[in-house]
C-alpha positions as CSV (number, residue, x, y, z in Angstrom):
1,X,0.0,53.8,-11.1
2,X,1.8,55.2,-8.0
3,X,1.8,51.9,-6.1
4,X,4.2,49.7,-4.3
5,X,4.4,46.3,-3.0
6,X,5.6,44.8,0.2
7,X,6.4,41.1,0.7
8,X,9.1,38.4,1.0
9,X,10.8,37.3,-2.2
10,X,8.9,36.6,-5.3
11,X,6.5,34.1,-3.9
12,X,4.4,36.0,-1.3
13,X,3.6,39.6,-1.6
14,X,0.8,42.2,-0.8
15,X,-0.2,44.9,-3.4
16,X,-2.2,47.8,-1.7
17,X,-3.5,51.1,-3.1
18,X,-2.6,52.7,-6.4
19,X,-4.2,55.2,-8.8
20,X,-6.8,55.3,-11.5
21,X,-9.3,58.3,-12.0
22,X,-10.7,58.0,-8.6
23,X,-8.0,56.4,-6.6
24,X,-7.7,53.0,-5.0
25,X,-8.2,51.3,-1.7
26,X,-7.7,47.8,-3.0
27,X,-5.5,45.3,-1.1
28,X,-4.5,42.1,-2.8
29,X,-2.2,39.4,-1.8
30,X,-0.2,36.9,-3.9
31,X,0.7,33.4,-2.5
32,X,2.9,32.3,-5.4
33,X,0.2,30.9,-7.5
34,X,-2.9,33.2,-7.3
35,X,-4.1,36.6,-6.1
36,X,-6.9,37.1,-3.5
37,X,-8.6,40.1,-2.1
38,X,-7.7,41.3,1.4
39,X,-9.2,44.1,3.7
40,X,-9.3,47.4,1.9
41,X,-7.0,50.4,2.8
42,X,-8.8,52.9,5.2
43,X,-8.4,55.7,2.6
44,X,-7.4,55.9,-1.1
45,X,-3.7,56.3,-1.4
46,X,-0.9,56.3,-3.9
47,X,2.7,57.4,-4.2
48,X,3.2,56.0,-0.8
49,X,5.9,54.2,1.2
50,X,5.4,50.6,2.2
51,X,7.8,48.4,4.0
52,X,7.4,44.9,5.8
53,X,6.2,41.5,4.7
54,X,3.1,40.3,3.0
55,X,1.6,39.6,6.4
56,X,3.0,42.4,8.5
57,X,3.5,45.8,6.7
58,X,3.3,49.5,7.3
59,X,2.2,52.3,4.9
60,X,3.5,55.8,5.4
61,X,2.1,59.0,3.8
62,X,1.3,59.3,0.0
63,X,-1.1,61.3,-1.9
64,X,-4.9,61.3,-2.2
65,X,-6.8,61.4,-5.5
66,X,-7.5,65.1,-5.3
67,X,-3.7,65.8,-4.9
68,X,-3.5,66.4,-1.2
69,X,-0.5,65.0,0.6
70,X,-1.3,62.3,3.3
71,X,0.6,62.1,6.6
72,X,-1.3,59.1,8.0
73,X,0.4,55.9,9.0
74,X,-1.3,52.5,8.8
75,X,-0.1,49.1,9.9
76,X,-1.3,45.9,8.1
77,X,-1.5,42.6,10.0
78,X,-2.4,39.2,8.6
79,X,-2.5,36.3,11.2
80,X,-4.9,34.0,9.4
81,X,-2.2,31.5,8.6
82,X,0.0,31.8,11.7
83,X,0.9,28.2,12.8
84,X,3.2,26.8,15.4
85,X,4.6,23.3,15.9
86,X,5.3,21.5,19.2
87,X,6.4,18.1,20.5
88,X,4.5,16.2,23.1
89,X,5.1,12.9,24.8
90,X,3.2,9.9,23.5
91,X,2.5,6.5,25.1
92,X,5.3,4.1,25.9
93,X,6.3,1.4,23.4
94,X,6.2,-2.2,24.4
95,X,10.0,-2.5,24.1
96,X,11.3,-0.1,26.7
97,X,14.8,1.4,26.8
98,X,17.3,1.5,24.0
99,X,16.3,0.1,20.6
100,X,18.3,1.0,17.6
101,X,16.3,0.9,14.4
102,X,16.6,2.0,10.7
103,X,16.0,5.0,8.4
104,X,12.9,6.1,6.6
105,X,9.3,6.6,7.8
106,X,6.6,4.0,8.2
107,X,2.9,5.1,8.1
108,X,1.3,8.1,9.6
109,X,1.3,9.6,13.2
110,X,-1.8,7.6,14.1
111,X,-0.9,4.4,12.2
112,X,2.9,4.0,12.5
113,X,5.2,0.9,13.0
114,X,8.6,-0.1,14.4
115,X,10.5,-2.9,12.5
116,X,13.2,-5.1,13.8
117,X,16.1,-3.3,15.4
118,X,18.8,-3.9,18.0
119,X,18.8,-4.2,21.8
120,X,22.4,-4.5,22.6
121,X,24.1,-6.9,22.4
122,X,21.5,-8.7,20.1
123,X,19.3,-7.8,17.1
124,X,15.5,-8.5,17.4
125,X,12.6,-9.4,15.2
126,X,10.0,-7.4,17.1
127,X,7.4,-5.4,15.2
128,X,5.3,-2.8,17.1
129,X,2.2,-0.9,15.8
130,X,0.8,2.4,16.9
131,X,-2.9,3.3,16.5
132,X,-3.0,6.8,17.7
133,X,-3.3,6.0,21.4
134,X,-1.3,2.9,22.3
135,X,1.3,0.4,20.9
136,X,0.6,-3.3,20.3
137,X,2.6,-6.2,19.1
138,X,2.7,-7.0,15.3
139,X,4.2,-10.1,13.5
140,X,7.9,-10.9,14.0
141,X,9.9,-10.2,10.9
142,X,12.2,-13.0,9.4
143,X,15.8,-11.7,9.7
144,X,16.8,-9.8,12.8
145,X,18.7,-6.6,11.8
146,X,19.2,-3.0,12.5
147,X,20.4,0.1,10.5
148,X,18.4,-1.1,7.5
149,X,15.7,1.1,5.9
150,X,11.9,1.1,6.4
151,X,9.1,2.6,4.2
152,X,5.6,2.1,3.3
153,X,2.6,1.8,5.7
154,X,1.6,-0.1,8.8
155,X,-0.2,-2.6,6.7
156,X,2.0,-2.7,3.6
157,X,5.6,-2.0,5.0
158,X,9.0,-2.6,3.4
159,X,12.3,-3.5,5.3
160,X,15.4,-3.4,3.2
161,X,19.1,-4.2,4.1
162,X,20.7,-3.5,7.4
163,X,23.2,-5.1,9.6
164,X,23.1,-8.5,11.5
165,X,26.2,-9.3,13.5
166,X,28.6,-6.9,12.0
167,X,27.9,-7.8,8.4
168,X,25.5,-6.0,6.0
169,X,22.6,-8.0,4.5
170,X,20.8,-7.7,1.1
171,X,17.4,-9.3,2.2
172,X,14.2,-7.4,1.6
173,X,11.1,-8.2,3.6
174,X,7.5,-7.2,3.1
175,X,4.9,-6.8,5.9
176,X,1.1,-7.0,5.4
177,X,-0.1,-5.7,8.8
178,X,0.1,-9.2,10.5
179,X,3.0,-11.3,9.0
180,X,6.2,-10.9,7.0
181,X,7.3,-12.5,3.8
182,X,10.5,-12.5,1.9
183,X,10.8,-10.0,-1.0
184,X,13.5,-9.9,-3.7
185,X,16.9,-9.4,-2.3
186,X,18.6,-6.2,-3.0
187,X,21.7,-6.5,-5.3
188,X,24.0,-4.8,-2.8
189,X,24.4,-5.6,1.0
190,X,24.4,-2.4,2.8
191,X,23.3,-0.8,6.0
192,X,22.7,3.0,6.7
193,X,20.7,3.2,3.4
194,X,17.4,5.2,3.1
195,X,14.2,4.0,1.5
196,X,11.1,6.0,0.8
197,X,7.8,5.4,-1.1
198,X,5.5,2.4,-0.9
199,X,6.0,-1.4,-0.7
200,X,5.6,-1.8,-4.5
201,X,7.0,1.6,-5.5
202,X,10.1,2.3,-3.4
203,X,13.4,4.2,-4.0
204,X,16.5,3.4,-2.0
205,X,19.6,5.4,-1.9
206,X,23.0,5.8,-0.3
207,X,24.2,3.3,2.3
208,X,27.4,1.8,3.7
209,X,28.8,-1.6,2.7
210,X,30.8,-4.1,4.9
211,X,33.6,-3.1,2.6
212,X,33.4,0.7,1.9
213,X,32.3,1.3,-1.6
214,X,31.6,4.5,-3.5
215,X,29.1,2.6,-5.6
216,X,27.0,1.8,-2.5
217,X,27.6,5.3,-1.2
218,X,25.9,7.1,-4.2
219,X,23.7,4.3,-5.4
220,X,19.9,4.8,-6.3
221,X,17.6,1.9,-6.9
222,X,13.9,1.4,-7.5
223,X,11.9,-1.6,-6.2
224,X,8.5,-2.6,-7.7
225,X,7.7,-5.6,-5.6
226,X,9.3,-8.0,-8.0
227,X,12.8,-6.6,-8.8
228,X,15.4,-3.9,-8.1
229,X,16.5,-1.6,-10.9
230,X,19.6,0.8,-10.8
231,X,18.9,4.5,-11.4
232,X,21.1,7.6,-11.7
233,X,23.3,8.1,-8.7
234,X,23.1,10.7,-6.0
235,X,25.4,13.8,-6.6
236,X,26.8,13.6,-3.1
237,X,27.5,10.1,-1.7
238,X,26.1,9.6,1.8
239,X,24.9,7.2,4.3
240,X,22.5,7.4,7.3
241,X,20.6,10.3,5.6
242,X,17.1,11.6,5.8
243,X,14.6,11.1,2.9
244,X,11.0,11.8,2.0
245,X,8.8,11.5,-1.0
246,X,8.0,8.9,-3.7
247,X,9.7,7.1,-6.6
248,X,9.1,10.2,-8.9
249,X,9.5,13.0,-6.4
250,X,11.9,12.7,-3.5
251,X,14.2,14.5,-1.3
252,X,17.6,13.3,0.2
253,X,19.3,15.4,3.0
254,X,21.9,15.1,5.7
255,X,23.8,11.8,6.5
256,X,27.5,11.2,6.6
257,X,29.8,12.1,3.7
258,X,33.0,10.2,4.7
259,X,32.9,6.6,3.5
260,X,36.2,5.7,5.3
261,X,37.5,6.1,8.8
262,X,35.6,8.1,11.4
263,X,32.6,8.9,9.3
264,X,30.3,10.0,12.0
265,X,32.5,13.1,12.4
266,X,31.7,14.3,8.9
267,X,28.2,15.5,8.4
268,X,26.6,15.9,5.0
269,X,24.7,19.2,4.7
270,X,23.7,18.8,1.1
271,X,20.0,18.5,0.1
272,X,19.1,16.9,-3.3
273,X,15.8,16.6,-5.1
274,X,14.9,13.6,-7.2
275,X,12.5,14.1,-10.2
276,X,12.2,10.4,-11.1
277,X,15.3,10.5,-13.3
278,X,18.0,12.7,-11.9
279,X,19.1,14.4,-8.6
280,X,19.5,18.1,-8.4
281,X,21.1,20.3,-5.6
282,X,19.0,22.3,-3.2
283,X,19.7,24.4,-0.2
284,X,21.9,22.9,2.5
285,X,20.6,21.8,5.9
286,X,21.2,24.3,8.6
287,X,22.9,21.7,10.8
288,X,24.7,18.9,9.1
289,X,23.8,15.6,10.9
290,X,23.3,11.9,10.1
291,X,21.4,9.0,11.7
292,X,18.4,11.1,12.4
293,X,15.0,10.5,10.9
294,X,12.3,12.2,8.8
295,X,8.7,12.8,8.1
296,X,6.8,14.7,5.4
297,X,6.9,15.3,1.6
298,X,9.2,17.1,-0.8
299,X,7.6,20.4,0.1
300,X,7.1,20.0,3.7
301,X,9.7,17.8,5.5
302,X,11.3,17.4,8.9
303,X,14.8,16.4,9.7
304,X,14.6,15.1,13.3
305,X,17.5,14.6,15.7
306,X,20.5,12.8,14.6
307,X,24.2,12.2,15.5
308,X,27.4,14.1,14.7
309,X,30.4,12.9,16.8
310,X,30.6,13.3,19.8
311,X,27.1,14.5,20.4
312,X,23.5,13.3,19.9
313,X,21.2,16.0,18.5
314,X,17.7,17.1,19.5
315,X,17.4,19.6,16.5
316,X,14.3,19.7,14.4
317,X,14.9,21.2,11.0
318,X,11.9,22.0,8.7
319,X,11.9,22.1,4.9
320,X,9.2,24.2,3.1
321,X,10.0,23.3,-0.5
322,X,12.7,26.0,-0.8
323,X,14.6,26.5,2.4
324,X,15.4,25.0,5.8
325,X,14.4,26.6,9.2
326,X,14.9,25.6,12.8
327,X,11.6,24.6,14.7
328,X,11.1,23.3,18.4
329,X,13.7,20.8,19.4
330,X,12.7,17.1,19.9
331,X,11.9,16.4,23.5
332,X,15.1,14.5,23.9
333,X,18.3,13.9,21.9
334,X,17.9,10.9,19.7
335,X,19.4,9.0,16.8
336,X,18.8,5.8,15.0
337,X,15.2,5.8,15.9
338,X,12.0,5.4,13.8
339,X,9.6,8.0,12.5
340,X,6.5,8.6,10.3
341,X,3.8,10.9,9.4
342,X,3.8,14.4,7.7
343,X,5.4,17.7,8.2
344,X,2.5,18.8,10.4
345,X,1.8,15.6,12.2
346,X,4.8,13.3,12.9
347,X,5.8,10.6,15.2
348,X,9.2,9.6,16.4
349,X,10.1,6.7,18.7
350,X,13.1,4.8,20.4
351,X,16.7,5.0,19.2
352,X,19.9,4.3,21.0
353,X,19.2,7.1,23.6
354,X,16.1,5.2,24.7
355,X,13.8,8.0,23.8
356,X,10.0,7.3,24.3
357,X,7.4,8.3,21.9
358,X,7.3,11.9,20.6
359,X,4.4,13.4,18.6
360,X,4.9,16.5,16.5
361,X,1.8,18.7,15.6
362,X,1.5,22.0,13.9
363,X,-1.6,24.0,14.8
364,X,-3.0,27.2,13.7
365,X,-3.3,29.9,16.5
366,X,-7.0,30.6,16.4
367,X,-9.0,32.0,13.5
368,X,-6.6,34.9,13.0
369,X,-7.5,38.2,11.5
370,X,-6.5,40.6,8.6
371,X,-6.8,44.3,9.4
372,X,-5.3,47.8,8.8
373,X,-4.6,49.8,12.1
374,X,-4.2,53.5,12.2
375,X,-1.0,54.6,13.9
376,X,0.5,58.0,14.9
377,X,0.8,60.3,11.9
378,X,4.3,61.2,10.9
379,X,5.6,64.9,11.0
380,X,6.5,66.8,7.9
381,X,8.8,69.9,8.0
């Protein structure tokens, strides 16, 4: 008895001190799933005041087991999990300058790919592959298009929909690391759709048709390598959105909500989570933007860059499974580019601002430490 906790919310807290027959110096931390032992208090203490977070707290006063009042102040610091993310410039791609691409990530930071795209005024069929140190040419895809969606890996990629010469297309193509083959055509011809998952287990959602259609706007479909199947619709219709995950666990966020008129002026802040059957609403993006791109998983995602008329964004928004936060901005403002990787190690390249290759890495700041530090005693009157 006689204890208090300090922490952030219900998912991360530290419990220190307390009372039994002899008094306690115990210090334990809860991470949302399990308790673990942390450095003990310098003295037994209960009926004290504690404020702060689970990694940076302060304990003031209290009582000792023999009944004496305590006027000590102790500070607790835990820097063992302190991490910071930063962007750095990677090597140039083969195709230099502006190259508008699609939506969805392909591969990892050290095994990424760029599929098709547009170098104004013409679409191209160029494939580029990244091996962690340099870019090389892959096999040319079949139908030149941009603003489609990409997913899968460098050796098992998927390219869905897109725009050819002002018209949306329904063709699907599959990549094996060296050559492209035609897959099963999508039942709707749309661009600005988002695809995530693998070549044989993908989910596509949202999009914009040549003729605006709410059905295209909210549509969710599965691809199993041999056919497309309609699934339950998005709660909020959108196109040019971000997305991460798998067929059974996915996240959709951002994009444009206006299916008619100047849609690029209406950002969609809503975040939705897919459980394999239905979409449910989560916390909104901090900055509503479309035509950016993404990396990560449903519990560790990035929304990188984007466009909201009249400005291209360099914002980098990070999702931890519960909430969004702002992290270090992209090296340059960018939209309609390609990306891939995880929330801790991502890659972004090209787009219509001509961005080069940008690499995102989250690193721990040293080994860190956990300790209690004695501070100036408080004064009682």
